[in-house]
C-alpha positions as CSV (number, residue, x, y, z in Angstrom):
1,M,-29.7,60.8,-224.6
2,V,-25.8,60.1,-224.7
3,L,-23.9,60.1,-228.0
4,S,-21.0,58.4,-229.0
5,K,-19.0,58.9,-232.4
6,C,-15.7,57.1,-232.7
7,T,-12.6,57.7,-234.7
8,E,-10.8,54.8,-233.4
9,M,-11.5,51.3,-231.9
10,R,-12.1,51.7,-228.1
11,T,-14.0,49.6,-225.4
12,L,-16.5,51.8,-223.4
13,V,-18.2,50.6,-220.1
14,L,-21.5,49.8,-222.0
15,T,-20.9,50.3,-225.7
16,L,-18.4,49.1,-228.1
17,I,-18.4,51.1,-231.3
18,I,-16.0,50.6,-234.2
19,C,-15.3,53.3,-236.9
20,L,-13.3,53.2,-239.8
21,G,-12.4,57.0,-239.9
22,L,-13.0,60.0,-242.1
23,G,-11.7,61.1,-245.4
24,S,-12.3,63.5,-248.3
25,V,-14.9,62.6,-251.0
26,S,-13.1,61.6,-254.3
27,L,-15.4,61.6,-257.3
28,A,-14.0,59.9,-260.5
29,K,-15.2,58.5,-263.8
30,V,-17.5,55.7,-264.3
31,N,-15.7,52.6,-263.3
32,L,-16.6,48.9,-264.1
33,L,-16.4,47.0,-260.7
34,G,-17.3,43.5,-261.6
35,T,-19.2,41.2,-264.0
36,K,-20.7,37.7,-264.1
37,S,-22.2,35.7,-267.0
38,I,-24.0,32.4,-267.3
39,N,-25.3,30.6,-270.3
40,A,-28.6,28.5,-269.6
41,A,-31.3,26.9,-271.6
42,F,-33.6,26.7,-268.8
43,S,-36.4,28.8,-267.3
44,N,-36.9,31.2,-264.4
45,P,-33.0,30.9,-263.6
46,T,-31.4,32.0,-260.4
47,F,-27.7,32.8,-260.0
48,D,-25.5,34.4,-257.5
49,F,-23.6,37.7,-257.8
50,K,-22.3,39.5,-255.0
51,A,-22.1,43.3,-255.9
52,P,-18.7,44.6,-255.2
53,N,-18.2,47.6,-252.7
54,G,-18.3,50.9,-254.3
55,T,-19.5,54.5,-254.3
56,N,-22.8,55.5,-256.0
57,R,-23.0,52.2,-257.7
58,V,-25.6,50.7,-260.2
59,L,-26.3,47.1,-261.0
60,I,-27.2,46.2,-264.5
61,V,-28.7,42.8,-265.4
62,T,-29.1,42.0,-269.2
63,I,-30.7,39.0,-270.9
64,A,-30.1,37.8,-274.4
65,N,-32.5,35.3,-275.6
66,E,-33.3,33.2,-278.6
67,Y,-36.7,31.6,-279.0
68,I,-37.9,29.1,-281.5
69,N,-41.3,29.5,-283.2
70,S,-40.9,33.4,-282.7
71,I,-42.7,33.1,-279.5
72,D,-42.0,36.3,-277.2
73,Y,-41.2,35.2,-273.7
74,N,-41.1,38.6,-271.9
75,I,-39.7,38.6,-268.6
76,T,-42.0,39.7,-266.0
77,S,-39.7,40.6,-263.1
78,I,-36.1,40.4,-262.0
79,T,-35.0,40.8,-258.3
80,Y,-31.7,41.0,-256.6
81,G,-31.8,39.9,-253.1
82,G,-35.3,40.2,-252.9
83,V,-35.4,43.8,-254.3
84,A,-37.3,44.3,-257.3
85,M,-35.1,45.7,-260.2
86,Q,-36.3,48.5,-262.7
87,K,-36.6,47.8,-266.5
88,M,-34.5,50.1,-268.6
89,S,-35.1,48.9,-272.1
90,D,-35.7,45.9,-274.4
91,V,-35.0,45.3,-278.1
92,G,-36.1,42.4,-280.3
93,V,-36.1,41.1,-283.7
94,S,-38.0,38.0,-285.4
95,S,-37.6,35.8,-288.4
96,L,-40.3,33.1,-289.4
97,I,-38.8,30.6,-287.2
98,S,-37.3,32.3,-284.3
99,R,-36.8,35.5,-282.2
100,N,-33.8,37.2,-280.8
101,E,-34.2,39.5,-277.8
102,I,-32.3,41.6,-275.3
103,E,-33.7,43.1,-272.1
104,A,-31.9,45.1,-269.5
105,Y,-32.6,45.9,-265.8
106,Y,-30.9,48.0,-263.2
107,L,-30.9,48.9,-259.5
108,L,-29.4,52.0,-257.9
109,D,-27.3,52.2,-254.9
110,S,-30.1,53.2,-252.5
111,S,-32.0,49.9,-253.4
112,L,-28.8,47.9,-253.7
113,I,-28.1,48.3,-249.8
114,N,-31.5,46.8,-249.2
115,A,-30.9,43.5,-250.7
116,S,-31.1,40.5,-248.3
117,D,-28.7,38.4,-250.3
118,S,-26.7,38.2,-253.7
119,S,-29.2,36.2,-255.6
120,I,-30.6,37.3,-258.9
121,V,-34.0,35.8,-259.9
122,I,-35.5,36.1,-263.3
123,I,-39.1,35.2,-263.8
124,Y,-40.6,34.8,-267.3
125,N,-44.4,35.3,-268.1
126,L,-44.8,31.6,-269.2
127,S,-44.4,28.5,-266.9
128,S,-43.4,26.1,-269.7
129,M,-40.2,27.1,-271.4
130,L,-39.7,24.4,-273.7
131,S,-39.2,26.8,-276.7
132,L,-36.5,28.9,-275.0
133,N,-33.5,27.5,-277.2
134,E,-30.6,29.7,-275.6
135,A,-30.3,32.4,-273.0
136,N,-27.4,34.4,-271.8
137,Y,-27.7,36.2,-268.4
138,N,-25.2,39.0,-267.5
139,A,-24.6,41.1,-264.3
140,F,-22.5,44.1,-264.0
141,V,-21.8,46.8,-261.3
142,F,-20.5,50.2,-262.3
143,E,-19.6,53.0,-259.7
144,N,-19.4,56.7,-259.7
145,V,-22.7,56.7,-261.6
146,D,-25.2,59.6,-261.4
147,Q,-28.0,58.4,-259.0
148,N,-30.3,60.9,-260.4
149,A,-29.9,60.4,-264.1
150,P,-27.6,57.2,-264.7
151,F,-28.5,56.4,-268.4
152,I,-28.0,58.7,-271.2
153,S,-28.1,58.2,-275.1
154,L,-29.9,55.0,-275.1
155,S,-29.7,53.2,-278.6
156,T,-31.0,50.1,-280.0
157,N,-30.6,48.6,-283.4
158,T,-31.8,45.4,-285.0
159,A,-31.1,43.7,-288.5
160,T,-31.6,40.4,-290.2
161,S,-29.4,38.5,-292.6
162,T,-26.4,40.6,-292.1
163,N,-22.9,40.3,-290.9
164,S,-22.4,43.9,-289.7
165,I,-24.5,46.5,-287.5
166,A,-23.7,49.8,-286.1
167,T,-25.7,52.2,-283.8
168,T,-26.0,56.0,-284.1
169,E,-23.3,58.1,-282.4
170,M,-23.4,58.6,-278.7
171,Y,-22.2,61.9,-277.2
172,T,-20.2,61.7,-273.6
173,D,-18.5,63.6,-271.3
174,A,-14.9,62.8,-270.2
175,N,-16.0,60.9,-267.1
176,D,-18.9,59.2,-268.6
177,G,-18.8,55.7,-270.2
178,I,-20.8,53.7,-272.8
179,F,-22.1,50.0,-272.6
180,S,-23.0,48.0,-275.4
181,M,-24.2,44.5,-276.0
182,L,-25.3,42.5,-278.9
183,A,-26.9,39.0,-279.6
184,S,-26.6,37.1,-282.7
185,S,-27.3,33.8,-284.2
186,D,-24.0,33.6,-285.6
187,A,-21.3,31.6,-283.8
188,S,-18.6,34.5,-284.1
189,V,-19.5,37.9,-282.6
190,L,-17.2,40.7,-281.8
191,F,-17.2,44.5,-281.8
192,N,-15.0,46.4,-284.4
193,A,-11.5,47.3,-283.0
194,S,-12.0,50.6,-284.6
195,S,-15.1,51.5,-282.4
196,G,-12.9,52.3,-279.5
197,F,-14.6,49.3,-277.3
198,S,-12.9,46.6,-275.4
199,N,-14.8,43.4,-274.9
200,V,-15.6,42.3,-271.2
201,N,-17.5,39.4,-272.0
202,Q,-18.3,36.9,-274.9
203,T,-20.2,33.8,-274.8
204,A,-21.1,31.4,-277.7
205,G,-23.9,28.8,-277.4
206,S,-25.1,26.2,-279.8
207,A,-27.7,28.7,-281.1
208,M,-26.7,32.0,-279.7
209,S,-23.7,34.3,-279.4
210,E,-23.5,37.5,-277.4
211,S,-20.7,40.0,-276.9
212,I,-20.6,42.8,-274.4
213,A,-18.2,45.7,-274.5
214,W,-17.3,48.9,-272.6
215,F,-15.9,52.1,-273.7
216,D,-14.4,54.4,-270.8
217,S,-11.4,56.1,-272.6
218,Y,-12.2,59.5,-273.7
219,T,-10.9,60.4,-277.1
220,T,-13.7,62.4,-278.7
221,Q,-17.1,63.5,-277.8
222,S,-18.8,60.5,-279.5
223,T,-18.3,57.1,-280.5
224,T,-20.2,54.6,-282.5
225,P,-20.4,50.9,-281.5
226,A,-20.0,48.6,-284.3
227,Y,-20.2,45.0,-284.9
228,T,-18.8,42.5,-287.5
229,A,-19.1,38.7,-287.5
230,A,-17.7,36.0,-289.8
231,G,-20.4,34.9,-292.2
232,N,-24.3,35.5,-292.2
233,A,-25.6,36.4,-288.7
234,G,-29.2,35.7,-289.3
235,R,-30.7,38.0,-286.9
236,V,-28.7,40.6,-284.8
237,V,-29.8,42.7,-281.9
238,M,-27.8,45.5,-280.4
239,L,-28.4,47.6,-277.2
240,S,-26.3,50.6,-276.3
241,F,-26.5,53.2,-273.5
242,G,-24.3,55.8,-271.7
243,L,-23.6,55.7,-268.0
244,K,-23.5,59.3,-266.6
245,S,-20.6,60.2,-264.1
246,N,-21.9,61.6,-260.8
247,M,-19.5,64.4,-260.9
248,G,-21.4,67.3,-259.4
249,T,-24.3,65.2,-258.5
250,P,-23.3,62.6,-255.8
251,L,-25.7,61.1,-253.2
252,P,-25.4,63.5,-250.2
253,V,-25.4,60.4,-247.5
254,K,-25.4,56.6,-248.5
255,L,-26.9,55.2,-245.3
256,T,-26.5,51.3,-245.0
257,H,-27.8,50.6,-241.6
258,F,-30.2,51.9,-239.0
259,E,-31.2,50.0,-236.1
260,A,-32.8,50.3,-232.5
261,T,-32.1,47.6,-229.9
262,V,-33.0,47.4,-226.3
263,K,-30.2,47.2,-223.9
264,D,-30.6,45.3,-220.6
265,E,-34.3,46.1,-220.7
266,R,-33.4,49.6,-219.6
267,F,-32.7,51.9,-222.7
268,V,-32.7,51.8,-226.3
269,N,-29.4,51.9,-228.2
270,L,-29.7,53.4,-231.9
271,T,-26.8,52.9,-234.5
272,W,-26.6,53.9,-238.1
273,I,-23.8,53.4,-240.5
274,T,-22.8,55.7,-243.5
275,Q,-20.6,54.5,-246.4
276,S,-20.1,58.0,-247.6
277,E,-21.2,61.5,-247.0
278,Q,-21.3,64.8,-249.1
279,N,-22.3,68.1,-247.5
280,S,-23.7,66.4,-244.7
281,D,-24.3,68.9,-241.6
282,Y,-26.3,66.7,-239.0
283,F,-28.6,63.8,-238.3
284,M,-32.0,64.5,-236.3
285,V,-33.2,61.4,-234.2
286,E,-37.0,61.4,-233.5
287,K,-39.2,59.1,-231.8
288,S,-42.9,58.5,-231.5
289,F,-45.1,56.4,-229.5
290,D,-48.2,56.3,-232.1
291,F,-46.4,56.5,-235.4
292,R,-48.2,60.0,-236.0
293,N,-46.5,62.7,-233.5
294,W,-42.7,62.8,-233.7
295,E,-40.4,64.3,-231.2
296,T,-36.8,65.3,-231.7
297,I,-34.7,63.8,-229.0
298,E,-31.1,64.4,-230.3
299,K,-29.2,66.2,-233.1
300,V,-26.1,64.7,-233.9
301,A,-23.2,66.2,-236.0
302,A,-22.4,64.5,-239.3
303,A,-19.0,64.2,-240.9
304,G,-19.6,66.8,-243.6
305,N,-17.7,65.0,-246.2
306,S,-16.4,61.4,-246.1
307,N,-15.7,58.4,-248.4
308,A,-15.2,56.0,-245.6
309,R,-17.4,53.8,-243.3
310,I,-18.6,55.8,-240.3
311,T,-20.7,54.3,-237.3
312,Y,-22.8,56.5,-235.3
313,S,-24.6,55.7,-232.1
314,A,-26.9,57.2,-229.6
315,D,-28.6,55.8,-226.4
316,D,-32.2,56.7,-225.4
317,Y,-32.7,56.5,-221.7
318,N,-36.0,58.1,-221.5
319,T,-38.1,55.0,-222.3
320,T,-41.5,53.7,-221.3
321,A,-43.0,50.3,-221.5
322,G,-44.5,49.4,-224.9
323,I,-43.7,50.1,-228.5
324,T,-41.6,53.0,-229.4
325,Y,-40.8,54.0,-232.9
326,Y,-37.6,55.7,-234.1
327,R,-36.5,57.6,-237.4
328,L,-33.6,59.3,-238.7
329,T,-33.4,62.5,-240.6
330,Q,-30.1,63.6,-242.6
331,V,-29.8,67.3,-243.0
332,D,-27.4,69.0,-245.5
333,F,-25.6,72.2,-244.9
334,D,-27.9,73.8,-247.5
335,G,-31.0,72.8,-245.7
336,E,-32.1,69.9,-247.7
337,S,-33.0,66.9,-245.8
338,K,-33.9,63.1,-246.2
339,T,-35.9,61.1,-243.8
340,Y,-35.3,57.4,-243.5
341,D,-37.8,54.7,-242.8
342,P,-38.6,54.2,-239.1
343,V,-37.6,51.4,-236.9
344,S,-39.4,50.1,-233.7
345,V,-38.7,48.5,-230.4
346,E,-40.8,47.2,-227.5
347,L,-40.0,47.5,-223.9
348,T,-41.5,45.3,-221.1
349,T,-43.4,46.4,-218.0
350,E,-40.8,46.3,-215.1
351,N,-42.1,45.5,-211.6
352,T,-39.4,47.4,-209.7
353,L,-37.5,50.4,-210.5
354,S,-33.7,50.4,-211.4
355,I,-30.9,52.9,-211.7
356,Y,-27.9,52.9,-214.2
357,P,-25.2,53.7,-214.6
358,N,-23.7,52.9,-211.0
359,P,-21.2,54.5,-210.4
360,A,-22.5,57.6,-212.3
361,Q,-20.6,60.6,-213.6
362,E,-23.0,63.2,-215.0
363,T,-26.6,61.7,-215.2
364,L,-28.4,59.0,-213.5
365,H,-31.1,56.9,-215.5
366,I,-34.2,55.2,-214.1
367,S,-36.2,52.5,-215.6
368,G,-39.5,51.4,-214.6
369,L,-43.2,52.2,-215.4
370,N,-44.8,55.8,-214.4
371,W,-42.2,56.5,-212.1
372,A,-41.9,60.2,-213.2
373,N,-45.2,61.0,-211.6
374,Q,-43.7,60.2,-208.2
375,G,-41.6,62.3,-205.8
376,V,-37.8,62.1,-206.2
377,Q,-35.4,62.7,-203.1
378,L,-31.6,62.5,-202.9
379,S,-29.7,62.1,-199.8
380,T,-26.1,61.9,-198.7
381,I,-24.8,59.2,-196.7
382,K,-25.0,61.3,-193.5
383,G,-28.8,61.9,-194.4
384,D,-28.7,65.4,-195.8
385,V,-31.5,65.9,-198.4
386,I,-30.2,67.3,-201.8
387,L,-32.5,69.0,-204.4
388,A,-32.8,66.7,-207.3
389,R,-32.9,68.1,-210.9
390,V,-35.1,65.7,-212.9
391,K,-35.9,65.7,-216.7
392,G,-37.8,62.8,-218.0
393,N,-36.2,59.7,-216.7
394,T,-33.0,61.3,-216.1
395,I,-31.5,62.9,-212.9
396,D,-28.8,65.4,-213.3
397,V,-25.9,64.6,-210.6
398,S,-23.2,66.7,-212.3
399,N,-23.1,69.0,-209.3
400,L,-22.7,66.2,-206.7
401,S,-19.4,65.5,-205.4
402,N,-17.7,61.9,-205.4
403,G,-19.2,59.6,-202.9
404,I,-22.1,57.6,-201.8
405,Y,-25.7,58.9,-202.2
406,F,-29.2,57.2,-201.8
407,L,-32.3,58.0,-204.2
408,N,-35.7,57.5,-202.6
409,L,-38.5,57.0,-205.2
410,N,-41.9,55.2,-205.0
411,N,-41.0,54.3,-201.4
412,Q,-38.1,52.4,-202.6
413,T,-34.4,53.3,-201.6
414,H,-31.6,52.8,-204.0
415,K,-28.0,53.3,-203.2
416,F,-25.6,54.8,-206.0
417,V,-22.1,56.2,-206.2
418,V,-20.7,59.3,-208.1
419,A,-17.3,58.8,-209.2
420,R,-15.4,60.9,-211.9
C-alpha cells in the first residue's frame, strides 16, 4: 500500500491529490450561520435550504401552524436531503375554533454531511390539509454546538386571550446561546427589547404571525424571553431553548468523505476527507472479502488538530478478483476510536498478468488471478537470475540498480525498468 498525504497541490504520476492545509482548532461561542423562512398555506411542503459550512453545526427546522376547527395535524416526519431529522419538542394551544402549534426538529453535523441535497421535506399525518389555515416554515444553522448535548433549558409556554407572555429564566454560560420563537394569531408580534433578544426573523400572514429571536450576548447568567403585541393576541405559543457551546467537547474528527475506487483495473484507491480534527492520532484502513473477517492493511498518521479540509489517499495493490470491502477507523491519542461504515469495490477477472508501475522505484505490483501461487523469477538483461522478495502481490525491487529487468511468472515474461 502506498500512502499520499499532501500539503500543497502537486501532480503525481498516477494520482492527483488536493489538500487545503493544516491549522489549529479554534472553538468559539455558538454562532448563527444562516436562516431561511417561508409562509405557506399548503400541505407537505418542500423548500430548499443549503446549510452553510461550519464546524460542529446543527440544523434546526421549526414549524408554526394555525389550524381551524381545532384539528391537530401532527407532523409525521421531516427530512433534509433524504436524512430523517430528530424531533426536539412541540407546544400547542387550542381554542373553540382553532389551534396554534410550534414543532421543532434538528440534525447534528454527523448526519448533515450525509444529506444528498439541500431540500427540506415536511410530511403531515393527514393527506387532506384543507383545514390548514396558515403555516410558517423556518430553517436555521448554528455552529460551535456541543454534538453530545446540544440543547439545554428547554422551555415552553402557552396562553389565550393575552397580549404578553414570558418563559421561565434560562441559565447559560458565556459561550452558549438562547433561541426563542413564538406564534400568535395577532398581526403584530415582537420580543421585548428589554429581554436582550434580537429578532432574526418575523413573518405576518393573514391569520398567523410568528417571531424568532436569538440571544448570544453574555450579560448575566440568565435571561427571560418575553413577548408583547398590540391588541388581543388570542392564542400565543412560545418555544425557547438553549444551545450549548462545544467548548471542551468537540467532535474528534469530522469525516465528510470515504470512497474506494478501482484504478486501471489493477489497484484500489482509497480516499477520505476530514473538515476538522481534534486529538486525532491515526487512521486504520482495513479490508475484508466476506464482511466478517477484517485485516489491517495500513495505519495512516492523522493531522492531530486541524480546522481545515484535509484529503488523505491510500492505494491497495494487493487485490484479487471479486468484491472487496474496506472500512476506516479513526483513533485518538487517548485510545478512543470510531469506525465508519464500510465501502466496497468489485474487480473483474483478468486473463493475463500485468505489472506496474513501469518504470518502478521501490516496489513492483502485479495484477491477475491466483498468480501468487506460482513461481516468480527475476533476471537481468544479461540473463543473471535475481532472488525475488515477494509479499502478496508486491515485489520488492528497492535493492536493484537502475536498468532493464525481466520478470518470469506463469510462463509469461514481462520487461520492466528500475529508474530512480
